[in-house]
C-alpha positions as CSV (number, residue, x, y, z in Angstrom):
1,M,-46.8,121.4,95.1
2,F,-43.4,120.5,92.7
3,N,-43.0,122.4,89.4
4,K,-42.7,120.5,86.5
5,N,-39.2,120.9,86.1
6,Q,-38.0,119.6,89.5
7,S,-37.4,115.8,89.2
8,I,-37.2,114.4,92.6
9,D,-37.1,110.6,93.7
10,C,-40.4,109.9,94.9
11,R,-38.6,107.1,96.4
12,L,-36.3,109.5,98.3
13,V,-39.5,111.9,99.7
14,Q,-41.3,108.9,100.7
15,K,-38.0,107.5,103.0
16,Y,-36.5,110.9,103.7
17,P,-38.6,113.7,104.9
18,L,-38.5,116.8,102.3
19,K,-36.7,119.2,105.0
20,L,-33.6,116.4,105.7
21,I,-33.1,116.4,102.1
22,H,-32.9,120.1,102.2
23,K,-30.4,120.0,104.8
24,R,-28.2,117.4,103.6
25,Q,-28.0,119.5,100.2
26,Q,-27.2,122.5,102.6
27,G,-24.2,120.6,104.5
28,M,-22.8,119.5,101.1
29,A,-22.6,123.0,100.1
30,L,-20.9,124.2,103.6
31,L,-18.1,121.1,103.3
32,M,-17.8,122.1,99.5
33,A,-17.2,126.1,100.8
34,I,-14.7,125.1,103.6
35,M,-12.4,122.7,101.0
36,I,-12.3,125.2,98.7
37,V,-11.7,128.1,101.6
38,A,-8.8,125.5,102.7
39,L,-7.4,125.2,99.0
40,V,-7.2,129.0,99.0
41,A,-5.7,129.2,101.9
42,I,-2.8,126.3,101.2
43,I,-2.2,128.5,97.8
44,S,-1.8,131.4,99.8
45,V,0.6,129.5,102.1
46,N,2.3,128.5,99.4
47,M,2.8,131.7,97.3
48,L,4.0,133.7,100.5
49,S,6.5,130.9,101.1
50,Q,8.1,131.2,98.0
51,R,7.9,135.5,98.2
52,Q,9.9,135.0,101.7
53,L,12.1,132.5,99.8
54,Q,12.8,134.9,97.2
55,I,13.2,137.8,99.7
56,Y,15.7,135.7,101.6
57,R,17.9,135.0,98.4
58,T,17.7,138.6,97.4
59,S,18.6,139.8,100.8
60,N,21.8,137.3,101.0
61,L,23.0,138.0,97.4
62,Y,22.5,141.8,98.7
63,F,24.5,141.2,101.9
64,K,27.2,138.6,99.9
65,E,27.7,141.6,97.7
66,Q,28.2,144.5,100.1
67,A,30.2,141.9,102.4
68,Y,32.4,141.8,99.6
69,Q,33.0,145.1,98.7
70,Y,33.8,145.6,102.8
71,A,36.6,142.8,101.8
72,L,37.9,145.1,98.9
73,A,38.0,148.1,101.0
74,I,40.1,146.1,103.3
75,E,42.5,145.1,101.0
76,R,42.8,148.8,99.9
77,W,43.4,149.6,103.9
78,G,46.4,147.0,103.6
79,I,47.8,148.3,100.3
80,S,48.1,152.0,102.1
81,V,49.6,150.3,105.0
82,L,52.1,148.7,102.5
83,V,53.0,151.8,100.3
84,Q,52.9,153.9,103.4
85,D,56.0,151.2,105.2
86,L,57.7,151.7,101.8
87,E,57.7,155.5,101.7
88,R,59.1,155.1,105.4
89,E,61.9,152.9,104.3
90,K,62.6,155.6,101.4
91,K,62.7,158.2,103.4
92,E,64.8,156.6,106.0
93,K,67.1,155.1,103.7
94,E,66.7,151.5,105.4
95,H,65.0,149.0,103.3
96,F,64.1,146.0,105.3
97,D,61.3,144.5,106.7
98,S,60.4,142.9,110.2
99,Y,57.3,142.3,112.4
100,Q,58.5,145.7,114.3
101,D,57.1,147.5,110.5
102,V,53.7,149.4,110.3
103,W,52.5,146.8,107.9
104,N,52.2,144.1,111.2
105,T,48.9,145.2,111.9
106,A,45.5,144.2,112.0
107,I,41.9,145.3,112.2
108,F,39.9,143.1,114.9
109,D,35.9,143.3,115.4
110,F,35.1,146.6,113.9
111,D,31.8,147.7,113.1
112,V,31.0,149.2,110.1
113,E,27.0,150.0,109.8
114,Q,25.8,146.4,109.3
115,A,29.2,144.8,109.2
116,T,31.7,143.4,111.5
117,I,35.2,143.2,109.6
118,D,38.5,142.0,110.3
119,G,41.8,142.3,108.7
120,V,45.4,141.2,108.9
121,I,48.4,141.8,106.7
122,V,50.6,138.3,106.7
123,D,54.2,138.7,105.3
124,L,54.8,135.8,103.1
125,Q,58.8,136.0,102.1
126,G,59.0,134.8,105.6
127,R,58.1,131.3,104.2
128,F,59.5,128.6,101.8
129,N,58.6,129.5,98.0
130,L,57.7,126.0,96.6
131,N,58.5,127.1,93.2
132,N,62.2,127.5,94.2
133,L,62.5,123.5,93.6
134,V,62.7,124.0,89.9
135,I,63.9,127.5,88.0
136,D,63.2,127.3,84.6
137,G,62.1,123.7,84.1
138,K,65.4,122.4,85.9
139,I,66.0,121.2,89.2
140,N,67.5,123.9,91.7
141,K,70.0,121.7,94.0
142,K,70.3,124.3,96.4
143,W,66.8,124.8,97.3
144,E,65.7,120.9,96.6
145,V,68.6,120.2,99.8
146,S,66.8,123.1,102.0
147,Y,63.2,121.7,101.2
148,K,64.3,118.5,102.4
149,R,65.7,120.0,105.7
150,L,62.5,121.6,106.1
151,L,60.6,118.1,105.6
152,Q,62.6,116.5,107.9
153,K,62.2,119.2,110.6
154,L,58.5,118.9,110.0
155,G,58.8,115.1,110.2
156,L,57.7,114.7,106.9
157,S,58.7,111.8,104.3
158,L,61.6,113.3,102.4
159,T,60.2,111.9,99.1
160,L,58.0,114.2,99.3
161,S,60.6,116.4,97.4
162,D,60.9,113.8,94.8
163,T,56.8,114.3,93.6
164,L,56.9,118.2,94.0
165,V,60.1,118.3,91.6
166,D,58.4,116.0,89.3
167,W,55.4,117.8,89.3
168,L,57.1,121.4,88.4
169,D,60.1,120.0,86.0
170,T,59.6,119.6,82.2
171,N,61.0,116.1,81.8
172,E,59.4,112.8,82.1
173,Q,62.2,111.2,84.4
174,P,60.7,110.4,88.1
175,S,63.1,111.5,90.2
176,G,64.6,109.1,92.9
177,S,62.4,106.0,93.6
178,S,59.3,107.8,94.4
179,G,58.8,110.2,92.3
180,A,55.9,110.6,89.8
181,E,55.5,111.9,86.4
182,D,52.4,111.4,83.8
183,I,52.4,107.6,83.8
184,Y,51.6,107.5,87.6
185,Y,48.9,110.0,87.3
186,I,47.3,108.7,84.2
187,A,47.1,105.3,86.1
188,L,44.7,106.6,88.9
189,D,41.3,106.2,89.2
190,K,40.2,110.0,87.9
191,P,43.6,110.1,85.7
192,Y,45.3,113.6,85.2
193,R,48.6,114.4,84.0
194,A,51.5,116.2,86.1
195,S,51.7,120.0,85.5
196,N,55.4,120.4,84.7
197,Q,55.1,123.9,85.2
198,P,55.6,126.1,88.5
199,L,52.7,125.9,91.1
200,A,50.1,128.7,90.4
201,N,48.2,128.0,93.7
202,I,49.2,126.0,96.5
203,S,46.0,124.2,96.7
204,E,47.4,122.4,93.9
205,L,49.6,120.3,96.1
206,Y,46.4,118.2,96.8
207,L,46.9,116.8,93.3
208,I,50.5,115.7,93.7
209,K,51.6,112.1,95.0
210,N,51.6,111.6,98.6
211,Y,50.7,114.9,99.8
212,D,47.4,114.5,101.6
213,K,45.5,117.0,104.4
214,K,47.7,115.7,106.9
215,V,51.2,116.6,105.1
216,I,49.6,119.9,103.3
217,D,48.4,121.0,107.3
218,K,52.0,120.6,108.1
219,L,53.5,122.7,105.4
220,K,50.7,125.6,105.7
221,P,52.5,128.0,108.2
222,H,56.1,127.4,106.4
223,V,55.1,127.4,102.6
224,F,54.1,129.8,99.8
225,V,53.9,129.9,95.8
226,S,55.5,132.5,93.8
227,Q,56.2,132.7,90.1
228,N,59.6,134.1,90.8
229,E,62.5,132.7,92.6
230,T,62.4,134.4,96.5
231,P,64.6,134.1,99.0
232,V,63.5,133.8,102.8
233,N,63.4,137.1,104.8
234,I,65.1,135.9,108.0
235,N,63.3,138.7,110.3
236,T,60.0,137.1,109.5
237,C,60.4,133.3,108.8
238,T,59.6,130.5,111.6
239,H,62.7,128.5,112.9
240,E,61.9,125.5,110.9
241,V,62.4,127.8,107.9
242,L,65.3,128.8,109.0
243,Q,66.7,126.0,109.7
244,A,66.1,124.9,106.3
245,V,68.1,127.3,104.5
246,I,71.1,127.5,107.4
247,P,72.3,124.2,107.1
248,G,73.6,122.7,110.8
249,L,71.8,125.3,112.5
250,L,70.2,123.9,116.1
251,D,66.9,124.5,117.0
252,E,68.2,126.4,120.5
253,Q,70.2,128.6,117.8
254,A,67.1,129.4,115.2
255,K,64.6,130.2,118.6
256,N,67.8,132.7,119.7
257,I,68.2,134.2,116.5
258,L,64.5,134.8,116.5
259,M,64.2,136.2,119.8
260,Q,66.9,138.6,119.0
261,V,65.0,139.4,115.5
262,E,61.9,140.6,117.9
263,K,64.1,142.8,119.6
264,Q,66.3,144.3,117.0
265,P,66.0,143.0,113.4
266,F,68.5,142.8,110.9
267,S,68.8,145.7,108.8
268,N,71.0,143.9,106.0
269,I,72.5,140.2,105.2
270,E,76.1,141.3,105.8
271,Q,75.0,141.8,109.5
272,F,73.5,138.6,109.6
273,M,76.4,136.9,108.6
274,K,78.6,138.4,111.3
275,D,76.1,137.1,114.1
276,P,78.2,134.6,116.3
277,L,75.4,131.4,115.7
278,I,75.6,132.3,112.1
279,Q,79.7,132.2,111.6
280,N,81.2,129.0,110.5
281,K,77.8,128.0,108.9
282,A,78.0,126.9,104.9
283,V,75.1,129.9,104.2
284,E,74.0,130.5,100.8
285,S,73.1,134.4,100.4
286,S,71.4,133.8,97.6
287,Q,68.5,132.2,99.6
288,I,68.3,134.6,102.4
289,S,67.0,138.2,102.4
290,V,65.9,140.8,105.2
291,I,63.4,142.5,102.4
292,S,59.9,141.1,101.5
293,N,58.0,141.7,98.4
294,Y,55.1,139.2,98.8
295,F,52.1,139.6,101.4
296,S,48.9,138.4,102.0
297,I,46.1,140.8,102.9
298,I,43.2,138.4,104.8
299,S,39.7,140.0,105.2
300,H,36.8,138.7,106.8
301,V,33.3,140.5,107.2
302,S,30.0,139.4,108.5
303,I,26.5,140.9,107.8
304,D,23.7,139.1,109.6
305,K,24.4,135.4,109.0
306,T,26.2,136.0,105.8
307,Q,29.8,135.8,106.0
308,V,32.7,136.7,103.0
309,S,36.2,135.9,103.4
310,L,39.0,137.3,101.1
311,Q,42.4,136.4,100.7
312,S,44.4,138.8,98.7
313,I,48.2,138.2,97.2
314,I,49.9,141.3,96.9
315,E,53.3,141.9,95.2
316,R,55.1,145.4,96.2
317,D,58.4,146.0,94.8
318,E,60.2,149.5,95.2
319,K,60.7,150.6,91.9
320,E,57.3,149.0,90.2
321,G,55.2,150.0,93.1
322,I,52.5,147.5,94.6
323,K,50.1,145.3,92.6
324,T,47.5,142.7,93.5
325,L,48.3,139.4,91.8
326,S,45.3,136.9,93.0
327,R,42.4,137.1,95.2
328,Q,40.9,134.0,96.6
329,D,38.0,133.0,99.3
330,S,40.1,130.2,100.2
331,L,42.3,131.3,103.0
332,W,45.6,129.3,102.8
333,Y,48.0,131.9,104.3
334,A,46.9,132.6,107.6
335,P,49.6,134.2,109.8
336,P,51.9,131.6,111.7
337,L,52.1,131.0,115.2
338,K,54.8,132.6,117.2
339,N,56.7,129.8,119.3
340,N,55.0,130.8,122.9
341,D,51.6,131.3,121.2
342,S,52.0,127.8,119.8
343,Q,52.8,126.3,123.3
344,K,50.0,127.8,124.8
345,E,47.7,126.1,122.3
346,K,49.0,123.1,123.1
347,K,48.6,123.8,126.7
348,S,44.9,124.5,126.4
């Protein structure tokens, strides 16, 4: 007997037995339960995935900050080495810098807690300061001529000197037939104006007419930027830079001088000028030095899958001490290859 409240279609009862109806209702309930469980499982997996992603992001931020602090520690190590070298020079009363000094050192694959660290000190004053081309808004002819010699040694177009001068000087007159001032840069698809001031970062070269990646890669080992006019340290420069500042110096002569420097660096300019290979050369003494005031401390830190690189530009002065001028994560001033190293690399 059915209750009054039960409403079952008589036709359904006649067509299907009552037991089959109950089984069908149980099957639908089971299907609904499975769907609910599946939905809960999907939501749970999604929540867990989001949580894992948040944990991963937090770990990355934590490791990155930790790696950056290690990089700063390498910078402090480099500064302490430079201070130690300066104190030694004061004690010995001989102030000159070379690759035989204590600052010419490096840390490779040093394990500390969870991290692996590398650090190296690079002398920048063995390179050509691009800002030397224009001093106080005016072209410096002696440095312009030297830069053109450097471009020639590297197999690059001499017109690169004109475009760089126009980027640095304060006037709006293009230099030579290939110079470029505002009128050139404003006409580009993405217009901008010439800087008309010293380079703040060497990466600005990419903005200058005809300075593409191929050109900049060739220049990188031989140039740097400083706001002050800086002579070239003859004890740490490449033979290309040495030939740039010493007119008429042949390839073999330049390489022989640098081979001498590896054994016995020059302690002063007078000693260098007396060298038989330099005599009778029209040397501008203001363009050369045996002292370096600018260095780069390069650090690289790896923690788990996180990697941090830092390049710190350091100014060291005998009177004013040492200060950090800038920090950046782009490594522009890698140590230059020595002649024998570059030959090995080519052979390999």
